[in-house]
N, C-alpha and C positions, 0 to 999 in steps of 0.2 A: 374063259372066253375073251375077257377084256385084255388080259396079258397077250393072248394070240393075235388080237387085233391091233396091237401096238402100244398098249398101256404098260405102265411099269409092272414087273412081275410081283405078285403078292408075296411070294416066298420061294427061294430056291431050295432044292432038296437038301443041300448041305448047310443051309443057314440056321436051322433050328429044328425043333421037334415037329411032329405031325400035327395036322389041325386038331385031332381029338386030344392032344396034349396041351392045347393052348387054354389059358384062362378065358372065360366067356367075355370079359371086358376087352381083352387084347384082340380076340377074334372079331368082336363088334367093331372095334376101332379100325381094323384092317379092311372090313367089308364097307363100312361107312364112307371111307375115303373114295369109293366109286359111286356113291349115290348122289343124285342131285340134291341141292340144298333144300328144296321144297319138300322132298321125301323125308329128310332128316326132321324137319319141322313137324311134318304130319305124324311121324312115328312118336314124337314127343308128347303128343296129345293123347296117347293111349292110356297111360297110367303113370304112377309116380316113378316107377322104376325106369320106364323108358324116357320119362322126362329128365331124369338125372343123367342117363347115358347120352342122350342127344343134346344136352346143354354143356357137355364137357368142353372146356375152353381150348384145350389142345386140339381137339377134333375140329373146332371152328377155325382155329388158326390154319390147319391144313387145308380145309375147304376154301377159306378165303384166299390163300396162296394159289391153290389150284385154279380157281375161277377168275382171279383178278391179277395174277402175276407175282412177281418177286416180292418177298417180305419187305424188302428195303425200297421198293419202287412203287407199290400200289398206292393210289391216291388217298383212300380212306384212312390208312394208318398215318399218313403224313399229316393230314389236317387234324386228325384226332389226337396225335401226339403233341401237336402245337398247342391244343387246347388243355394240356395238362395231363395227358395220358401216360401210361407206363410202358416201357419197353420190355419185352420178354425174351428170355433164352431158355431152352429146354433141352433135355437129354432124351435120347431115343428110348423106345419101349424095350424093356429087358425081357424078351420072349423066352430066353433060355431058362430063367428062373420062374416063369409064369407070373411075373409081377410087372407092374407098370411104375417105372422110376420117373418122377417129375421133379427135376431140380429147377425150379422157376426163380429167377432173380428179378426183383423189383428195383427199378431206379426211379426216384421221385415218388413221393407218397402223397395221398389225398388225406385231408383232415377227416376224422370221424368215420373212416371206412376201413374195415379189416381186409387183410390180404384175401381171405376166402371170398368176401363179397366182391372185391375188385376183379378177381380171377374168373368169377362166374359169369360175368357179362361183357368183358372187354372185346373178345374177337367176334362174338356174335353181333355186337353193335357195330363193329368195323364192317362186317359183312353187310349189314343192313345199309349202312351209309354208302357203301360202294354200289350196292344194288340200286339204290335210289338214284345215285349219280349217273349210272350207266343205263338207265331205263330206256332212253332214246325214244320217248313218247313223241316228241316232235323236234324238229330242228328249225332254227331261225336263220334266215339268210340275211346278212347284213353287208351292205356295200361300204367298204372302207375308204376313206379319203387318204390319199397318198401325200406325204410331205417329205421334206428333206431332200437327200440325193437320190431321186427315183431312178432305178436301172432303166436302161434302154430296152425297147421291145426285143424279144428273143424267143426261140423255141429250142427244145432239146436240152434245156438247162436242168439243173438239179438243186434240190433244197435238202437241208438237214436242220434238225432242232437240237441246239446245244445250249442246255440250261434254259435261260429265258429268251434266247435269241434264235430267230430262224436265219440260217446262213444260206446265201445264194452265190453260186459261182459259175461262170462261163455259160455255154450254150452257143447257139448259132449266131454269133456276134463277135466283134473284135475287142469287146470290153472284157478284160481279165481282172477288173476290181472284184474284191470280195465285199459283198453287201450284207448288212445286218438289219434285221427288223425285230425291234423290242416288242415281244408278244404281250407283255404286261400292259401296254398302252391301248390294245384294241378296244373299240373299233377305230380309234384315232391312231393311225399308223405312221411312223416316221422312219424313213430309211436312213441308215448310217453307213459310212465307209469304215471298213476294218483296216487296221494297220497290219502290214505283213513284212516279213524279212525272208531272205533266201531267194533262190531261183524259182520264179513262177513257172509252172508247166505251160505247154502250148494250149492255145484255145481249142476247145473240143465241144462236141454236143453228143447227146445219147449216152452220156456217162452217168455214173452214180456217186452220190455223196452219202456216207454212212457215218453217223455220229456215235462215238464211243464215250460215254459219260465217265466222269471222274470216279474211281473206285479203288479203295484200299491203297491209297498213296500214289496211284497212277493218275497222271494229268489227263484231262479230256483231250480228245483229238478227233479229226474227221478224216476218213479214208476215201480217197477218189480212185475209182477203178474203171479202166478202159475208156471207150468213147471213140468218136471219129474226128479225124484231124483236118479233113477237107470236105468241101461240099459234094453234093451228088451221092451221098451215102458211100463214101470211099475212105480209104486210109484208116481202117480200123486199127486200134492198138490194144495191148493187154497190159500196159504199164500200170504201176501203183504208186500213188503220191499220198502224202500225209500233211494235213494242216494241223499243227500241234498248238493248242492254246497255252500261251505264256502270260505270266502276270507282269503287268507294266511296272508295278512298284518294285518289284525285285530287280527288274532291268535298270530302272532309274537309280536304285541304291548302288548297284555295281558300277555304273558310270560315274557316280558321284565319288565313290571310293577310289576309282582309278585316277580321277583328276586330282583329288586330294593328296594321293600319294605322290603324284608327279610334282605338285606344287611344293610339298615338303622337301623334296630333293633339290629344289632350285638354289642356285647361288644367290645369296642376299644381295651382292654387289651388282648383279645384273638381273634383278627381279623382273623388270618389265619384259625383257627379251625372253627370259625363261618361261614366264607366265604364258607368253604368246605361243611359244614353241610347245609348251606342255598341253595347252588347249588343243593345238593342232594334232599332237601325238595321241591324245585321248580320243579325238574324233576319228583318227585313222584306225585305232585298235577296235573301236565299236562302230560298225558301219551304220549309215543312216537307214531308217526304216522307211519302206515305201508302201503305198497303198494299192499297189497293182499297176496295171498298164493299160493304156488305151492306144491300140495298134503297137507302135514301138516306143511311145513316149512314156517315160516314168513319171508318176506324180509324187512329188516329195511330201513328207509328212507335214510340212509347214502349211499346206493347203487344206488340212483337215479342218472341218468345221468345229465349233466349240463342243457341240453335242457328240460328234464322232470322237473327238479327243477325250471325251469324258468316259468312254468305254474302258473298263478296267483291265482289259486283256488285249493282246495282239496275237497273230498267228505266225508261226515259223514253218516255212515250207521245207519238207524233207522228202527224199526219195529212198525209201528203205531198200536194202539189198535182199530181195525176196528169193529164197532158194526153192528148189524143186522144179518139176515140169511145169512150164507155164501153160495155162489153158489157151484155147483158141482166142485170138483177137476178136473183139465184138463191140456192139453198141446196142442201145435200147434193150438191154438185158435187165435182170433184177439182181439186187444185192441185199441180203437179209442177215441181220446180226442176230446171233443166237442169244438165248436168255442169260447165259453166263458171260456174254460180251467177250468171248475169247476166239471167235470164229465168225467169218462172213461167208455165207453160202451164196454163190452166183449161179444163175441158170438162164439158159436161153439167149436171145439176141439175134443180131444180124451180122453175118460175115460174108463179104464178097458177093453181095447181092442175094444171099440166101439166108432164110430164117434157120436157126440151129437149135439143138437140144443140149448143148454143151453144159456140163455140170462140174463145178469146181468148188474147193473149200480152202479158204485163206486162213491160216492159223496166225492170230495176232500176237501170240506170245513168242513164237519162234520165227515169225515172219517167213512162212514157207507155204507152198501150195501142197496140200495133201491129196493123195489119190484115194478115192473112196469108191468101193464097188457097191452098186445098188441093185435091188431085186425088184420084181414086179414089172408092170408095163408102164414105161415112162410116157409123159405127155408128147404129143407131136411137136415138131419144130415150131417155134413161135418167137415173136418179139413184141414189145410194147404190152406185155402182161403185167400182172401184180403178183408179189409174193409176200405173204403176211404170216408172221410168227404168232400163232394163237395160244401156244402154251410152251412148256419147257422143251418139247420134242417134236412138235408138228409145224410144218410150213404149208400154207394153202396157196396153190398156184391157180389163178383165175384168168381165164380168157386170154386176151391178146389177139394175135393174128399172125398170118404168114405173108410171104411175098418179098419182093425186092426193095420195097420202101413202105412208108406209112399209109399213103392215101391212093397211090395210083396202080397198085398191083396187090394181088392176094385177096384175102377175105378175112373178116372177123371170126374169132372163135368164141364159143359159148360154154366150153366145158370147164370142169373144176376138178383139180387133182390135189391130193394130200401126200406129202413126203414126210415119212416118220424117220427122224434122225436117230432114234434109238434102234429100230429094227432095220433101218436103211432100206426101206421098202416103199415103192410108189403105190398108190391106190387112187382110182378114179371114183369120184363120189357124184351122186345125183342131187340136184337141188329140189327139196320138197316144196310143192306148191308152184304157182306160175308167177313169173316176174311181170310187172307192168310194162317193162321195156327191157330187151336183151342187148340193146346198144351199149348199155353201161358196162358190158362185159368185153367189149371189143378193144381194138388197138388203143393203146395209150390212155386207157381209163386210169384213175388213181384210187387207191384203196387205203384205209386206215382203220386199225383195230381200235374200237371204243367199247370198253367193257368186254362183253362177249359177243359183240357184232362187228362185222367188217362193213364199214360204210364205203360205198363205191360211188363215184361221181365222174360224169363226162366221158370223153373218149369216143371210139369207134371211127371207122372210115367215113361214116355219115356225119360225125361230129355232133354230140348231143350234150344236153345239160341235165340228163336224168339223175336221180338220186335214189339209191337203193341200199337198204341195210340187210346184210346176210347174217342170220343168226347161226353161229357155229356151234351152239349147244342149246337146243337139240337139232341144229342144222335145218331150221325152217326159215325161209326167206320171206320178207314182206317189204312193201314200199313204205318208205319213211316220209310222211307228209312234211311240208315246209309251211311255216306260219306267215310267209311273206313272199314277194316275188323272187323267182330263182335267177341265178346269173345266166348270161347268154351262153350258147354252146362252147365247149372247150375241148381241146385236144392238145397233147404234148405239154400239158400243164404239170403241176406237182403239188402235193399236199403234205402237211405235217400236223400232228396233234398238238396244237398250241393253246390248249384250254387252260386258263389260269385257275388257280385254286379258288373255290367259292365257298367261303366260310358258311354262308346261309344255307348251302345244300346240306350241311351237316348239323344244323341247328336242332337240338333235341326237342325243342318246342314244336317243331314242324314235322316231327316223325309220323303223326297221326293223319297228316293231310293226304288226300287221295291224288291231288293234282300234282304232277311231276313237273318241275321247273323246266321250261324249254332250254335246250343245250345247243 
């Protein structure tokens, strides 16, 4: 039943023996992957046999990855490993021979602790740490003071979190500078200007910024998709641009090497003239870096503040040659990065004064648009909705609205849909319980996955400052209280998960405390 509902198949007919041919331990492992963590813990209290089965380290590794995301990305392991933990690799269960093969490699070892002792507690402790961190018992609203090069007022802009920096670009403004906000300094926030090179795209609003983090030798980059190029909700586009993160130190080394090579080839008798010409030639070969445009005026790098100049990277603008059938031009759509970081799924938006349901997939490996056939009943046309990746194969589409624009036509929507990327099927879901306010589901609300809860804030045609946490497992919603005054009503804003690592949240001495630290 779980497989039919969109979960991964337990076993294909040709992949191995029948259920009655499986070893009991292997069968239990495959079943336990679908059980909630609390049920696994409850079973461990039955007797010694169940305790051993339910304490299996490999099992808790799977449960942790299932509930909190990628092995290389979830927060508990990152902090835990930094405190001297071990990294694990393992081989799949050998079901054909009715045995369980566990080739576990340990890197870094602890004094006075056997491998068996270490393996018996690692992943369950990681799960407990992440569960505590993502409890969302309360949220604290903090008004941040802005310093540095503060961006001008705007709407329809877009944000992306790249490493420790929140990146802001464009919107309904003539300012095309790329702004950075160092999230490690919160709540003392300081805006910085990022250096860029290459041809900056035209100003736009209602576009999306999707950050793709560094992985397996690939540099980090941000993908900009679509948007509107003129006011009045007109001139939609379907173009794609990339801001690729580049290391400043490597660029500076290359420049120094070119200048040194030119100087070595100079004629000693005319050294002063040659040095001058060499410097000019080197500058001509390596173009100046600019930090964006204000209207049509370029701002040279010399005007960078000392803080901005200290940023260890710059961005290079690129326009990839994207192949395939281009999707409908749009704005105020959603763009969702898959867990593998190899595709971006876009949905909905507005085109020529009408909300749309257009669905498209951008392959980041081949830089091509893929045509995907979907089944089920798709959501109604909408714009200003949210799309949140909650696990390896499901995207949750929430609310938004329809109409010719954001506030003067159409209506807000209150429905929730799930797109399963494995089965390629749409499914409408009902929210269990009653929300304190449904405005938070309306146009231009913002959503962010925190643990197993989708946190929704602001939005709607009425413009609100409501805050709701939607539990996507077991799909029960509730209002999340704040411990301080809430911000004023917002719409066409944006959010990113900029939570810094908190060592105290993983302090083993605090594991028995009942109170969860506000997040």
